[in-house]
Steps between C-alpha positions, in 0.01 A plus 500: 500500500638837400555744782579869498730569793509859620756679714558854617240732642486626856471840663662825395456872557353720232756584235683172549566211264405133502553225245271204446611186319304213353638173360312226320589155623604202290627716215147575385488791253228758453409751232419773753588552865414782731366628829152581623424663833200530726455712810220438752176647373646574159478329163782288369713672237772398257810693601754393239571218257767393254456270199741258336617771259577741782194714444379657823179636648475734799190632666465876500543507878849348494642604163831677552548355850490122445717297263428143396772281353540136410775244503385268224735212562393492864127559438521781751353849509599781731295802594707787632275745681648845562364817656243291680187666632262393779238432233729229359426295811338173391550129455690450177438185295722362228301373203591327176329386184575287196368586157354833604574824683407578856194721497462833673128431523404359839141451610418756765436377850683171457839369597775496240464125448121507468484823303722389214527201270680189615858623527783343693541677835755545773405494866510877544739719694417798721643842424445767765604862450483729801468875480 
């Protein structure tokens, strides 16, 4: 069974930097990998993604502050989060898909897993930014 193993996250003061990493087990490859996030009482949103050609997507809220990168041979993606803000506080989930792109459309009022199609998911990692 393929697993997405996440690392990184934690607590930081506003303006600080954190890096999340996600690795697919067993050498499994994907066409698109990225990160969603969901804060309590808020909808899930696609934060950033990178496809097999290196094409990237960033949400408007993080563009210019977050950078997603991939290490193809290791099936790993990194999300460097700079100039963090308290509103970036959320659980961040690594997601991956084969044969399609991760969608920025998430059904309102649902969790990331239930509000999207059947992607591969990591377990989630908490990011907390204090003011």
